[in-house]
N, CA, C and O atoms as a CHARMM CRD file, in Angstrom:
* protein
*
  324
    1    1 MET  N     17.94000 134.27900 178.16700 PROA 1      0.00000
    2    1 MET  CA    17.40100 134.53100 176.88800 PROA 1      0.00000
    3    1 MET  C     16.01200 133.49500 177.79500 PROA 1      0.00000
    4    1 MET  O     14.96300 133.48800 177.15100 PROA 1      0.00000
    5    2 MET  N     15.97400 132.86200 178.85700 PROA 2      0.00000
    6    2 MET  CA    14.85400 132.36500 179.07400 PROA 2      0.00000
    7    2 MET  C     14.03800 133.55800 179.86400 PROA 2      0.00000
    8    2 MET  O     12.81600 133.67100 179.76800 PROA 2      0.00000
    9    3 LYS  N     14.96600 134.54500 180.75700 PROA 3      0.00000
   10    3 LYS  CA    14.30000 135.26700 181.56700 PROA 3      0.00000
   11    3 LYS  C     14.33200 137.10800 180.80000 PROA 3      0.00000
   12    3 LYS  O     13.57000 137.96500 181.24800 PROA 3      0.00000
   13    4 TYR  N     15.23400 137.38400 179.75600 PROA 4      0.00000
   14    4 TYR  CA    14.93600 138.24200 178.65900 PROA 4      0.00000
   15    4 TYR  C     13.54300 138.22000 177.85800 PROA 4      0.00000
   16    4 TYR  O     12.67200 139.09000 177.85300 PROA 4      0.00000
   17    5 TYR  N     13.56900 137.01800 177.19900 PROA 5      0.00000
   18    5 TYR  CA    12.27700 136.77200 176.68700 PROA 5      0.00000
   19    5 TYR  C     10.86300 136.34800 177.31900 PROA 5      0.00000
   20    5 TYR  O      9.83100 136.74800 176.78100 PROA 5      0.00000
   21    6 LYS  N     10.82200 135.58700 178.39400 PROA 6      0.00000
   22    6 LYS  CA    10.14500 135.71900 179.77500 PROA 6      0.00000
   23    6 LYS  C      8.91000 133.97300 179.02800 PROA 6      0.00000
   24    6 LYS  O      7.71100 133.78600 178.82400 PROA 6      0.00000
   25    7 VAL  N     10.51100 132.94400 178.85800 PROA 7      0.00000
   26    7 VAL  CA     9.54400 131.80900 177.95400 PROA 7      0.00000
   27    7 VAL  C      8.81700 130.88200 179.38100 PROA 7      0.00000
   28    7 VAL  O      7.71100 130.34500 179.43200 PROA 7      0.00000
   29    8 GLY  N      9.87300 130.94700 180.42500 PROA 8      0.00000
   30    8 GLY  CA     9.61700 130.21100 181.39500 PROA 8      0.00000
   31    8 GLY  C      9.94400 130.87700 182.16000 PROA 8      0.00000
   32    8 GLY  O     10.43600 132.00500 182.11300 PROA 8      0.00000
   33    9 THR  N      9.48000 129.66700 183.63700 PROA 9      0.00000
   34    9 THR  CA    10.06100 129.85800 184.86200 PROA 9      0.00000
   35    9 THR  C     11.70200 129.12400 185.22800 PROA 9      0.00000
   36    9 THR  O     11.75400 127.90300 185.07900 PROA 9      0.00000
   37   10 ILE  N     12.81400 129.73800 185.62500 PROA 10     0.00000
   38   10 ILE  CA    13.43000 129.42500 185.96300 PROA 10     0.00000
   39   10 ILE  C     13.80700 128.75400 187.52400 PROA 10     0.00000
   40   10 ILE  O     13.98100 129.61300 188.38700 PROA 10     0.00000
   41   11 VAL  N     13.91600 127.66700 187.86500 PROA 11     0.00000
   42   11 VAL  CA    13.58100 127.26500 189.00700 PROA 11     0.00000
   43   11 VAL  C     15.01200 126.37200 189.72600 PROA 11     0.00000
   44   11 VAL  O     15.30800 125.29200 189.21600 PROA 11     0.00000
   45   12 GLY  N     15.46500 126.66700 190.37800 PROA 12     0.00000
   46   12 GLY  CA    16.77900 126.50700 191.13000 PROA 12     0.00000
   47   12 GLY  C     17.56200 126.80000 191.63800 PROA 12     0.00000
   48   12 GLY  O     17.21100 127.20600 192.74600 PROA 12     0.00000
   49   13 MET  N     19.23100 126.88700 191.38600 PROA 13     0.00000
   50   13 MET  CA    20.11000 127.22000 192.43000 PROA 13     0.00000
   51   13 MET  C     20.67500 128.83400 190.97600 PROA 13     0.00000
   52   13 MET  O     20.45500 128.84800 189.76500 PROA 13     0.00000
   53   14 PRO  N     21.24100 129.67800 191.66300 PROA 14     0.00000
   54   14 PRO  CA    22.09200 130.61800 190.48400 PROA 14     0.00000
   55   14 PRO  C     23.37500 129.43900 189.89300 PROA 14     0.00000
   56   14 PRO  O     24.03300 128.47900 190.29600 PROA 14     0.00000
   57   15 THR  N     23.19800 130.17500 188.83800 PROA 15     0.00000
   58   15 THR  CA    24.25500 129.26500 187.38900 PROA 15     0.00000
   59   15 THR  C     25.99000 130.13200 188.44900 PROA 15     0.00000
   60   15 THR  O     25.95100 130.94600 189.37100 PROA 15     0.00000
   61   16 ALA  N     26.87000 129.68200 187.97600 PROA 16     0.00000
   62   16 ALA  CA    28.78500 129.86800 188.20100 PROA 16     0.00000
   63   16 ALA  C     28.89300 131.69200 187.73600 PROA 16     0.00000
   64   16 ALA  O     29.67500 132.51000 188.22200 PROA 16     0.00000
   65   17 GLY  N     27.95200 131.91400 186.77900 PROA 17     0.00000
   66   17 GLY  CA    28.24800 133.26300 185.98000 PROA 17     0.00000
   67   17 GLY  C     29.39900 133.01400 185.10400 PROA 17     0.00000
   68   17 GLY  O     29.74900 134.07700 184.59000 PROA 17     0.00000
   69   18 CYS  N     30.11000 132.03900 184.74200 PROA 18     0.00000
   70   18 CYS  CA    31.18700 132.26700 183.65600 PROA 18     0.00000
   71   18 CYS  C     30.31600 131.32400 182.69900 PROA 18     0.00000
   72   18 CYS  O     29.25100 130.77200 182.97800 PROA 18     0.00000
   73   19 ASN  N     31.12700 131.27300 181.35000 PROA 19     0.00000
   74   19 ASN  CA    31.18500 130.87100 180.75000 PROA 19     0.00000
   75   19 ASN  C     32.21800 129.57500 179.75400 PROA 19     0.00000
   76   19 ASN  O     32.15700 129.12700 178.60900 PROA 19     0.00000
   77   20 GLY  N     33.08100 129.36100 180.91400 PROA 20     0.00000
   78   20 GLY  CA    34.22400 128.90200 180.35600 PROA 20     0.00000
   79   20 GLY  C     34.89200 129.06800 178.75600 PROA 20     0.00000
   80   20 GLY  O     35.40500 128.13400 178.13900 PROA 20     0.00000
   81   21 ASP  N     34.78100 130.21800 178.34200 PROA 21     0.00000
   82   21 ASP  CA    35.49700 130.69300 176.89400 PROA 21     0.00000
   83   21 ASP  C     37.18300 131.14500 177.49800 PROA 21     0.00000
   84   21 ASP  O     37.63200 131.53200 178.57700 PROA 21     0.00000
   85   22 VAL  N     37.55100 130.95100 176.62500 PROA 22     0.00000
   86   22 VAL  CA    38.95800 131.66800 177.36600 PROA 22     0.00000
   87   22 VAL  C     39.58500 131.56000 175.47400 PROA 22     0.00000
   88   22 VAL  O     39.27500 130.91300 174.47400 PROA 22     0.00000
   89   23 THR  N     40.61200 132.64100 175.85000 PROA 23     0.00000
   90   23 THR  CA    41.77100 132.80000 174.04700 PROA 23     0.00000
   91   23 THR  C     42.86000 132.16700 174.64700 PROA 23     0.00000
   92   23 THR  O     43.19300 131.90400 175.80200 PROA 23     0.00000
   93   24 ARG  N     43.29800 132.00700 173.58000 PROA 24     0.00000
   94   24 ARG  CA    44.20800 131.77600 173.68200 PROA 24     0.00000
   95   24 ARG  C     45.75000 133.21000 172.95000 PROA 24     0.00000
   96   24 ARG  O     45.70100 133.91800 171.94400 PROA 24     0.00000
   97   25 PHE  N     46.42200 133.13500 173.58500 PROA 25     0.00000
   98   25 PHE  CA    47.53800 133.95700 173.26600 PROA 25     0.00000
   99   25 PHE  C     48.36600 133.35700 173.22900 PROA 25     0.00000
  100   25 PHE  O     48.61400 132.61500 174.18000 PROA 25     0.00000
  101   26 GLN  N     49.32600 133.41000 171.90900 PROA 26     0.00000
  102   26 GLN  CA    50.34700 132.90700 171.13500 PROA 26     0.00000
  103   26 GLN  C     51.65900 133.78000 171.36300 PROA 26     0.00000
  104   26 GLN  O     51.78100 134.73700 170.59800 PROA 26     0.00000
  105   27 MET  N     52.46600 133.61700 172.12900 PROA 27     0.00000
  106   27 MET  CA    53.78400 134.22900 172.36300 PROA 27     0.00000
  107   27 MET  C     55.13600 133.78900 171.89900 PROA 27     0.00000
  108   27 MET  O     55.17100 132.56700 172.03900 PROA 27     0.00000
  109   28 PRO  N     56.18400 134.19900 171.44500 PROA 28     0.00000
  110   28 PRO  CA    56.72700 134.03900 171.32600 PROA 28     0.00000
  111   28 PRO  C     57.87400 133.09400 172.19900 PROA 28     0.00000
  112   28 PRO  O     58.75800 132.43800 171.64900 PROA 28     0.00000
  113   29 ALA  N     57.65100 133.17700 173.72400 PROA 29     0.00000
  114   29 ALA  CA    58.35400 131.88600 174.76000 PROA 29     0.00000
  115   29 ALA  C     57.12200 130.93600 175.25000 PROA 29     0.00000
  116   29 ALA  O     57.22600 129.80400 175.72300 PROA 29     0.00000
  117   30 ALA  N     56.10500 131.57000 175.05200 PROA 30     0.00000
  118   30 ALA  CA    54.97300 130.37400 175.76000 PROA 30     0.00000
  119   30 ALA  C     53.65900 130.94400 175.14000 PROA 30     0.00000
  120   30 ALA  O     53.78500 132.04200 174.59800 PROA 30     0.00000
  121   31 THR  N     52.34500 130.34100 175.13000 PROA 31     0.00000
  122   31 THR  CA    51.65000 130.35800 174.69600 PROA 31     0.00000
  123   31 THR  C     50.75700 130.21200 176.25700 PROA 31     0.00000
  124   31 THR  O     50.81600 129.16600 176.90300 PROA 31     0.00000
  125   32 PHE  N     49.91200 131.46600 176.74600 PROA 32     0.00000
  126   32 PHE  CA    49.09300 131.01200 177.89400 PROA 32     0.00000
  127   32 PHE  C     47.26800 131.15400 177.25000 PROA 32     0.00000
  128   32 PHE  O     46.77500 131.33600 176.13700 PROA 32     0.00000
  129   33 PHE  N     46.78300 130.97900 178.47100 PROA 33     0.00000
  130   33 PHE  CA    44.63600 131.09100 177.89700 PROA 33     0.00000
  131   33 PHE  C     44.58400 132.19400 179.47600 PROA 33     0.00000
  132   33 PHE  O     45.11700 132.30700 180.58000 PROA 33     0.00000
  133   34 MET  N     43.50100 132.84300 178.56300 PROA 34     0.00000
  134   34 MET  CA    42.87700 133.66500 180.25300 PROA 34     0.00000
  135   34 MET  C     41.57100 134.17400 179.53800 PROA 34     0.00000
  136   34 MET  O     41.35500 134.54500 178.38400 PROA 34     0.00000
  137   35 THR  N     40.65500 134.03000 180.83400 PROA 35     0.00000
  138   35 THR  CA    39.01700 134.58700 179.95300 PROA 35     0.00000
  139   35 THR  C     39.76700 135.93300 179.09900 PROA 35     0.00000
  140   35 THR  O     40.77100 136.51000 179.51500 PROA 35     0.00000
  141   36 TYR  N     39.14500 136.22800 178.01100 PROA 36     0.00000
  142   36 TYR  CA    39.06700 137.05800 177.49400 PROA 36     0.00000
  143   36 TYR  C     37.52400 138.21300 176.76100 PROA 36     0.00000
  144   36 TYR  O     37.48900 139.39800 176.43100 PROA 36     0.00000
  145   37 ASN  N     36.72000 137.37300 176.77000 PROA 37     0.00000
  146   37 ASN  CA    35.20200 138.34100 176.90100 PROA 37     0.00000
  147   37 ASN  C     34.67600 138.27200 177.67100 PROA 37     0.00000
  148   37 ASN  O     34.62400 137.44700 178.58300 PROA 37     0.00000
  149   38 LYS  N     33.97200 139.48900 177.36700 PROA 38     0.00000
  150   38 LYS  CA    33.09000 139.93000 178.68800 PROA 38     0.00000
  151   38 LYS  C     31.82200 139.86400 177.82400 PROA 38     0.00000
  152   38 LYS  O     31.66800 140.33300 176.69600 PROA 38     0.00000
  153   39 PHE  N     30.82100 139.09100 178.69000 PROA 39     0.00000
  154   39 PHE  CA    29.65300 138.73100 178.45100 PROA 39     0.00000
  155   39 PHE  C     28.67600 139.30500 179.36200 PROA 39     0.00000
  156   39 PHE  O     28.82500 139.55700 180.55800 PROA 39     0.00000
  157   40 LEU  N     27.52300 139.49700 178.53100 PROA 40     0.00000
  158   40 LEU  CA    26.17200 140.55700 178.75000 PROA 40     0.00000
  159   40 LEU  C     25.06000 139.44900 179.10900 PROA 40     0.00000
  160   40 LEU  O     25.21400 138.23900 178.94000 PROA 40     0.00000
  161   41 ASN  N     23.97800 140.03700 179.60300 PROA 41     0.00000
  162   41 ASN  CA    22.42000 139.02900 179.55000 PROA 41     0.00000
  163   41 ASN  C     21.53200 140.22900 179.03900 PROA 41     0.00000
  164   41 ASN  O     21.42600 141.38900 179.43700 PROA 41     0.00000
  165   42 ARG  N     20.86500 139.45000 177.89800 PROA 42     0.00000
  166   42 ARG  CA    20.67900 140.28300 176.72500 PROA 42     0.00000
  167   42 ARG  C     19.69800 141.75500 176.95000 PROA 42     0.00000
  168   42 ARG  O     18.95000 142.20100 176.08000 PROA 42     0.00000
  169   43 ASP  N     19.93900 142.47400 178.55900 PROA 43     0.00000
  170   43 ASP  CA    19.57600 143.15200 178.98600 PROA 43     0.00000
  171   43 ASP  C     20.47200 144.18900 179.25100 PROA 43     0.00000
  172   43 ASP  O     20.30100 145.31300 179.72200 PROA 43     0.00000
  173   44 GLY  N     21.74600 143.42000 178.74200 PROA 44     0.00000
  174   44 GLY  CA    22.91000 144.50600 178.86400 PROA 44     0.00000
  175   44 GLY  C     23.57900 144.69400 180.60200 PROA 44     0.00000
  176   44 GLY  O     24.58700 145.21100 181.08500 PROA 44     0.00000
  177   45 SER  N     22.49200 144.02700 181.08700 PROA 45     0.00000
  178   45 SER  CA    23.49300 143.49800 182.70400 PROA 45     0.00000
  179   45 SER  C     24.54300 142.52100 182.69700 PROA 45     0.00000
  180   45 SER  O     24.78700 141.72300 181.79100 PROA 45     0.00000
  181   46 GLN  N     25.21900 142.67300 183.93100 PROA 46     0.00000
  182   46 GLN  CA    26.42500 141.19400 184.26900 PROA 46     0.00000
  183   46 GLN  C     26.39000 140.52000 183.93800 PROA 46     0.00000
  184   46 GLN  O     25.16300 140.61100 183.93500 PROA 46     0.00000
  185   47 HSD  N     26.58500 139.42700 183.41300 PROA 47     0.00000
  186   47 HSD  CA    26.80100 138.20500 183.94000 PROA 47     0.00000
  187   47 HSD  C     27.74900 137.50600 184.14300 PROA 47     0.00000
  188   47 HSD  O     27.51700 136.41300 184.65900 PROA 47     0.00000
  189   48 HSD  N     29.05600 137.84200 183.84300 PROA 48     0.00000
  190   48 HSD  CA    30.17100 137.12500 184.36000 PROA 48     0.00000
  191   48 HSD  C     30.12000 137.48900 186.17600 PROA 48     0.00000
  192   48 HSD  O     29.69100 138.52900 186.67400 PROA 48     0.00000
  193   49 ALA  N     30.61800 136.44800 186.81800 PROA 49     0.00000
  194   49 ALA  CA    30.59400 136.36000 188.23200 PROA 49     0.00000
  195   49 ALA  C     28.98300 136.86200 188.95500 PROA 49     0.00000
  196   49 ALA  O     29.08800 137.35900 190.07600 PROA 49     0.00000
  197   50 VAL  N     28.03100 136.79100 188.57400 PROA 50     0.00000
  198   50 VAL  CA    26.78900 136.98500 188.59900 PROA 50     0.00000
  199   50 VAL  C     25.98100 135.82200 188.14300 PROA 50     0.00000
  200   50 VAL  O     25.17900 135.37300 188.96300 PROA 50     0.00000
  201   51 GLY  N     26.05400 135.26600 186.99000 PROA 51     0.00000
  202   51 GLY  CA    25.43400 133.96600 186.37700 PROA 51     0.00000
  203   51 GLY  C     24.04900 134.20200 186.11000 PROA 51     0.00000
  204   51 GLY  O     23.69200 135.34300 185.81600 PROA 51     0.00000
  205   52 VAL  N     23.24300 133.28200 186.17400 PROA 52     0.00000
  206   52 VAL  CA    21.76400 133.13800 185.87000 PROA 52     0.00000
  207   52 VAL  C     21.14200 133.18400 186.96900 PROA 52     0.00000
  208   52 VAL  O     21.35500 132.17800 187.64500 PROA 52     0.00000
  209   53 LEU  N     20.31300 134.08500 187.54400 PROA 53     0.00000
  210   53 LEU  CA    19.30000 134.06300 189.13200 PROA 53     0.00000
  211   53 LEU  C     18.32300 133.46000 188.90200 PROA 53     0.00000
  212   53 LEU  O     17.74200 134.09900 188.02500 PROA 53     0.00000
  213   54 PRO  N     17.63400 132.40100 189.21100 PROA 54     0.00000
  214   54 PRO  CA    16.29400 131.71000 189.42600 PROA 54     0.00000
  215   54 PRO  C     15.51200 132.43300 189.90200 PROA 54     0.00000
  216   54 PRO  O     15.67000 133.23600 190.82200 PROA 54     0.00000
  217   55 ASP  N     14.21900 132.09300 189.04700 PROA 55     0.00000
  218   55 ASP  CA    12.88500 133.22300 189.79200 PROA 55     0.00000
  219   55 ASP  C     12.19300 132.94400 191.16900 PROA 55     0.00000
  220   55 ASP  O     11.58600 133.64600 191.97700 PROA 55     0.00000
  221   56 VAL  N     12.71800 130.95200 191.05600 PROA 56     0.00000
  222   56 VAL  CA    12.26000 130.40200 192.44500 PROA 56     0.00000
  223   56 VAL  C     13.37800 129.82900 192.75500 PROA 56     0.00000
  224   56 VAL  O     14.00600 129.03500 192.05400 PROA 56     0.00000
  225   57 TYR  N     13.68600 130.27300 193.95300 PROA 57     0.00000
  226   57 TYR  CA    14.82800 129.52700 194.27800 PROA 57     0.00000
  227   57 TYR  C     15.01400 128.24400 195.11500 PROA 57     0.00000
  228   57 TYR  O     14.75400 128.29000 196.31700 PROA 57     0.00000
  229   58 CYS  N     15.36900 127.31300 194.65400 PROA 58     0.00000
  230   58 CYS  CA    15.43900 125.98100 195.16600 PROA 58     0.00000
  231   58 CYS  C     16.57800 125.18100 195.47700 PROA 58     0.00000
  232   58 CYS  O     17.15900 124.44800 194.67600 PROA 58     0.00000
  233   59 ASP  N     16.97400 125.41400 197.10100 PROA 59     0.00000
  234   59 ASP  CA    18.12500 124.48200 197.65100 PROA 59     0.00000
  235   59 ASP  C     18.11600 123.18500 197.37100 PROA 59     0.00000
  236   59 ASP  O     17.08900 122.51500 197.47200 PROA 59     0.00000
  237   60 VAL  N     19.24400 122.70400 196.99700 PROA 60     0.00000
  238   60 VAL  CA    19.75000 120.97200 196.72000 PROA 60     0.00000
  239   60 VAL  C     20.14200 120.60400 198.11700 PROA 60     0.00000
  240   60 VAL  O     21.28900 120.99500 198.33700 PROA 60     0.00000
  241   61 LYS  N     19.76100 120.17100 198.84100 PROA 61     0.00000
  242   61 LYS  CA    20.37900 119.36100 200.05200 PROA 61     0.00000
  243   61 LYS  C     21.02800 117.98100 200.28000 PROA 61     0.00000
  244   61 LYS  O     20.38000 117.08300 199.74200 PROA 61     0.00000
  245   62 ILE  N     22.07100 117.59300 200.89700 PROA 62     0.00000
  246   62 ILE  CA    22.41800 116.19700 200.96600 PROA 62     0.00000
  247   62 ILE  C     21.79800 115.35200 200.91900 PROA 62     0.00000
  248   62 ILE  O     21.94200 114.55900 199.98800 PROA 62     0.00000
  249   63 ILE  N     20.91800 115.16500 201.81800 PROA 63     0.00000
  250   63 ILE  CA    20.33900 114.18400 202.39400 PROA 63     0.00000
  251   63 ILE  C     19.03400 114.05100 201.38900 PROA 63     0.00000
  252   63 ILE  O     18.41600 112.99900 201.23000 PROA 63     0.00000
  253   64 ASP  N     18.78700 115.04400 200.87300 PROA 64     0.00000
  254   64 ASP  CA    17.50400 114.59200 199.63200 PROA 64     0.00000
  255   64 ASP  C     18.31000 113.76000 198.57100 PROA 64     0.00000
  256   64 ASP  O     17.81100 112.70100 198.19100 PROA 64     0.00000
  257   65 ILE  N     19.59200 114.18600 198.03700 PROA 65     0.00000
  258   65 ILE  CA    20.26800 113.27000 197.23200 PROA 65     0.00000
  259   65 ILE  C     20.70400 112.30100 197.93700 PROA 65     0.00000
  260   65 ILE  O     21.58800 111.82400 197.22600 PROA 65     0.00000
  261   66 GLN  N     20.66200 111.78100 198.74800 PROA 66     0.00000
  262   66 GLN  CA    21.57200 110.79200 199.46400 PROA 66     0.00000
  263   66 GLN  C     19.72600 109.59100 199.31200 PROA 66     0.00000
  264   66 GLN  O     19.69900 108.38500 199.06500 PROA 66     0.00000
  265   67 ARG  N     18.62100 110.41600 199.54000 PROA 67     0.00000
  266   67 ARG  CA    17.90200 109.67400 199.18200 PROA 67     0.00000
  267   67 ARG  C     16.69400 109.44200 198.06500 PROA 67     0.00000
  268   67 ARG  O     15.63100 108.83800 197.92700 PROA 67     0.00000
  269   68 ASP  N     17.71800 110.46300 197.26700 PROA 68     0.00000
  270   68 ASP  CA    17.41000 110.21000 195.83800 PROA 68     0.00000
  271   68 ASP  C     16.10900 110.94300 195.52900 PROA 68     0.00000
  272   68 ASP  O     15.39500 110.40700 194.68100 PROA 68     0.00000
  273   69 ILE  N     15.73700 111.94300 196.01100 PROA 69     0.00000
  274   69 ILE  CA    15.12300 112.77900 195.61300 PROA 69     0.00000
  275   69 ILE  C     15.21100 113.92900 194.84000 PROA 69     0.00000
  276   69 ILE  O     16.29900 114.42700 195.12600 PROA 69     0.00000
  277   70 ASP  N     14.55500 114.73200 193.87500 PROA 70     0.00000
  278   70 ASP  CA    15.09900 115.55000 193.04300 PROA 70     0.00000
  279   70 ASP  C     14.36700 116.98300 193.66800 PROA 70     0.00000
  280   70 ASP  O     13.14100 117.08500 193.68200 PROA 70     0.00000
  281   71 THR  N     15.17600 117.96500 194.12900 PROA 71     0.00000
  282   71 THR  CA    14.57200 119.01100 194.93600 PROA 71     0.00000
  283   71 THR  C     13.87100 119.73700 193.95500 PROA 71     0.00000
  284   71 THR  O     12.64300 119.67800 194.01900 PROA 71     0.00000
  285   72 GLN  N     14.41100 120.44600 193.01000 PROA 72     0.00000
  286   72 GLN  CA    14.26500 120.82800 192.01800 PROA 72     0.00000
  287   72 GLN  C     13.08400 120.42300 190.82600 PROA 72     0.00000
  288   72 GLN  O     12.02400 120.88400 190.40500 PROA 72     0.00000
  289   73 LEU  N     13.73600 119.57700 190.64100 PROA 73     0.00000
  290   73 LEU  CA    11.94200 118.63100 189.98600 PROA 73     0.00000
  291   73 LEU  C     10.71100 118.80300 190.80400 PROA 73     0.00000
  292   73 LEU  O      9.84700 119.46100 190.22300 PROA 73     0.00000
  293   74 GLU  N     10.39900 118.39200 191.98900 PROA 74     0.00000
  294   74 GLU  CA     9.79900 118.46900 192.90300 PROA 74     0.00000
  295   74 GLU  C      8.97000 119.74500 192.90600 PROA 74     0.00000
  296   74 GLU  O      7.74300 119.83700 192.86700 PROA 74     0.00000
  297   75 THR  N      9.88000 120.70900 192.96000 PROA 75     0.00000
  298   75 THR  CA     9.53700 122.08400 193.04500 PROA 75     0.00000
  299   75 THR  C      9.25500 122.47300 192.06100 PROA 75     0.00000
  300   75 THR  O      9.01600 123.60800 192.47500 PROA 75     0.00000
  301   76 ALA  N      8.95500 122.57300 190.52200 PROA 76     0.00000
  302   76 ALA  CA     9.04700 122.84800 189.37500 PROA 76     0.00000
  303   76 ALA  C      7.41300 122.14100 189.12200 PROA 76     0.00000
  304   76 ALA  O      6.51600 122.49400 188.35600 PROA 76     0.00000
  305   77 LYS  N      7.48400 120.99100 190.13200 PROA 77     0.00000
  306   77 LYS  CA     6.02600 120.25500 189.97100 PROA 77     0.00000
  307   77 LYS  C      5.31300 120.60900 190.59800 PROA 77     0.00000
  308   77 LYS  O      4.17800 120.35200 190.19800 PROA 77     0.00000
  309   78 LYS  N      5.36800 121.21500 191.63200 PROA 78     0.00000
  310   78 LYS  CA     4.54400 122.14300 193.25300 PROA 78     0.00000
  311   78 LYS  C      4.30600 123.71100 192.14500 PROA 78     0.00000
  312   78 LYS  O      3.23500 124.27400 192.37400 PROA 78     0.00000
  313   79 ILE  N      5.14200 124.35100 191.09700 PROA 79     0.00000
  314   79 ILE  CA     4.65700 125.49000 190.95000 PROA 79     0.00000
  315   79 ILE  C      3.66000 125.35200 189.94700 PROA 79     0.00000
  316   79 ILE  O      2.65500 126.05900 189.86000 PROA 79     0.00000
  317   80 LEU  N      4.02400 124.26700 189.07300 PROA 80     0.00000
  318   80 LEU  CA     2.73900 124.20800 188.10800 PROA 80     0.00000
  319   80 LEU  C      1.38300 123.05300 188.10400 PROA 80     0.00000
  320   80 LEU  O      0.50700 122.70100 187.31400 PROA 80     0.00000
  321   81 ARG  N      1.79000 122.75200 189.39900 PROA 81     0.00000
  322   81 ARG  CA     0.20100 122.05700 190.51300 PROA 81     0.00000
  323   81 ARG  C     -0.25200 123.84300 190.20800 PROA 81     0.00000
  324   81 ARG  O     -1.30400 124.29800 190.65700 PROA 81     0.00000
């Protein structure tokens, strides 16, 4: 919705493209779960297996995590300046 309504700039990395919703099927011998719903973005484009793509890509590096640096926050601050 952020992208569709142009509310702000998305900074970071692509999401997984799965919302985790599953449907339960009750069968006589067993119950099983599977992804059942097809989710689309507001503009009708595919969301599943694509996810949310950021406007500004920002890779998180292990070295930054070890140094306690929030790479995405720092990138967002640079954009705001």
